[in-house]
C-alpha positions as a printed Julia matrix, in Angstrom:
189×3 Matrix{Float64}:
  62.0   104.48   66.33
  65.71  103.36   66.56
  66.82  105.87   63.7
  65.14  108.72   65.85
  67.2   107.65   68.85
  70.11  107.48   67.07
  69.54  111.1    65.49
  68.89  112.48   68.91
  72.16  110.97   70.27
  74.32  112.5    67.47
  72.81  116.11   67.81
  75.26  118.54   69.59
  74.73  119.0    73.53
  72.68  121.96   74.58
  74.65  124.97   74.8
  74.95  126.21   78.5
  75.69  129.75   79.52
  76.92  131.36   82.85
  76.75  135.19   83.02
  76.51  135.51   79.25
  79.54  133.21   78.76
  79.39  129.98   76.87
  80.32  126.95   78.86
  82.3   124.16   76.9
  81.48  120.61   76.9
  84.83  118.77   77.8
  85.33  114.99   78.56
  86.87  115.58   81.71
  86.93  118.15   84.57
  89.31  118.72   87.47
  87.35  119.85   90.41
  89.03  120.12   93.73
  91.68  117.54   92.87
  89.28  115.16   91.4
  89.08  114.42   87.65
  85.42  113.95   87.0
  84.64  112.43   83.61
  81.39  112.6    81.88
  80.4   108.76   82.45
  81.72  109.01   85.91
  84.05  105.89   85.61
  87.13  107.73   87.23
  89.52  106.15   85.25
  91.53  109.39   84.43
  91.45  110.18   88.17
  92.69  106.98   89.19
  95.46  106.98   86.49
  96.19  110.68   87.9
  96.45  108.97   91.49
  98.86  106.37   90.42
 101.12  108.86   88.74
 100.88  111.16   91.83
 101.29  108.15   94.2
 104.61  106.94   92.35
 105.83  110.34   92.4
 105.85  110.34   96.07
 107.47  106.95   96.42
 110.17  108.26   94.49
 110.78  110.93   96.68
 110.44  108.66   99.92
 111.67  105.47   98.91
 114.84  105.99  100.61
 112.62  106.04  103.87
 110.32  103.18  102.97
 112.42  101.31  100.61
 114.17   97.79  101.05
 117.62   99.21  102.22
 116.04  101.86  104.53
 117.36  101.51  108.21
 113.85  102.42  109.64
 111.91   99.89  111.66
 109.17   98.19  109.85
 106.68   99.65  112.12
 107.93  103.43  111.27
 107.6   102.47  107.46
 103.82  101.47  108.03
 103.29  104.78  109.95
 104.95  106.88  107.03
 102.84  104.85  104.8
  99.61  105.24  106.39
 100.16  109.22  107.21
 101.79  110.47  104.03
 101.5   107.83  101.11
  98.01  106.51  101.72
  96.04  109.63  101.98
  97.58  110.5    98.39
  95.67  107.49   96.94
  92.53  108.05   98.91
  92.01  111.54   98.49
  88.21  112.1    97.6
  87.55  108.32   97.9
  84.03  108.9    99.2
  83.31  110.5    95.85
  85.06  107.98   93.35
  84.95  104.77   95.94
  81.96  103.34   93.73
  84.37  103.33   90.5
  84.54  100.06   88.65
  86.05   96.98   90.4
  88.91   97.15   87.59
  90.13  100.77   88.66
  89.7    99.78   92.32
  92.05   96.86   91.56
  94.48   99.27   90.08
  94.6   101.27   93.94
  95.01   97.84   95.6
  97.81   96.79   93.3
  99.58  100.3    94.28
  99.41   99.42   97.7
 100.43   95.62   97.34
 103.4    96.75   95.55
 104.63   99.48   98.13
 104.03   97.2   100.92
 105.88   94.41   99.53
 108.81   96.94   98.69
 108.48   98.06  102.63
 108.79   94.48  103.96
 111.25   93.39  101.4
 109.11   90.33  101.02
 110.1    87.78   98.42
 108.2    87.1    95.25
 106.44   83.77   96.78
 104.58   85.54   99.77
 101.18   86.2    99.12
  99.72   89.67   99.44
  97.07   88.72  102.07
 100.04   87.53  104.58
 101.9    90.58  104.05
  98.53   92.57  104.98
  97.69   90.25  108.02
 101.48   90.9   109.31
 101.38   94.48  108.82
  97.61   94.64  110.43
  96.79   96.39  107.13
  93.44   96.28  105.73
  92.61   96.03  101.92
  92.45   99.45  100.28
  88.69   98.88   99.34
  87.77   98.26  102.9
  89.6   101.45  104.16
  87.91  103.4   101.27
  84.44  101.67  102.59
  85.43  102.85  106.21
  86.36  106.29  105.3
  83.13  106.84  103.08
  80.74  105.55  106.12
  82.46  107.9   107.99
  82.0   110.98  106.07
  78.35  110.05  105.35
  77.72  109.6   109.24
  79.24  113.07  109.65
  77.01  114.61  106.97
  74.06  113.03  108.65
  74.81  114.59  112.15
  75.69  117.92  110.6
  74.29  121.04  111.88
  73.38  122.69  108.69
  70.11  121.26  106.98
  71.34  121.71  103.25
  74.36  119.45  103.87
  72.32  117.13  106.03
  69.93  116.41  103.17
  72.84  115.37  100.81
  72.28  111.88  102.2
  68.68  111.68  100.99
  70.0   111.33   97.51
  70.93  107.73   97.6
  68.95  104.81   96.25
  66.42  103.89   98.65
  66.63  100.07   99.81
  63.75   98.71  101.96
  65.96   96.58  104.14
  68.96   99.12  104.85
  68.53  102.65  105.95
  71.37  103.78  103.73
  72.76  102.33  100.61
  76.49  102.97  101.77
  75.75  100.71  105.06
  75.78   97.63  103.1
  78.94   95.84  102.2
  78.02   96.04   98.41
  78.74   99.36   97.12
  77.54   98.82   93.37
  73.92  100.31   94.4
  72.73  102.59   91.66
  72.37  106.19   92.6
  69.2   107.99   91.33
  68.22  111.41   91.35
  65.41  112.58   93.57
């Protein structure tokens, strides 16, 4: 039985065609700016976000850096309006990524907030977040995702509205995304 299973896993994937053209199997696909891998780990996408984020930081360091003459309030506004959307683009899709990948996103936010405030090494990250009234990035992504799902639920188009039916049903909560634990498994209908 185990040998049969092993043989099935080693078989080449089924060849798909679209308009008589063969579709090749690839490990990662970029679609609408999201890097979607075959196992939905989103590691490649988060690495891409990191590169893009630090590229934007290199352009904006004169505005948000340690030696900038901008007030801290204006630096925070620049971060929230220009830099944070770079690392949260598509987050309702990849927001259920592994905790190690989500931690990379949080580390990016921690580093830039530390640079913006010119905080010494011994000041804790949660103190910086509290002083700037900035929530952790995972909380922001959760809030953003909930808003997206609520807007889908109240959409006029019935096909778009039906997309919320693909979540894993839980007996106590109406939607899997309404809990604080985002690691609920998704199952096909």
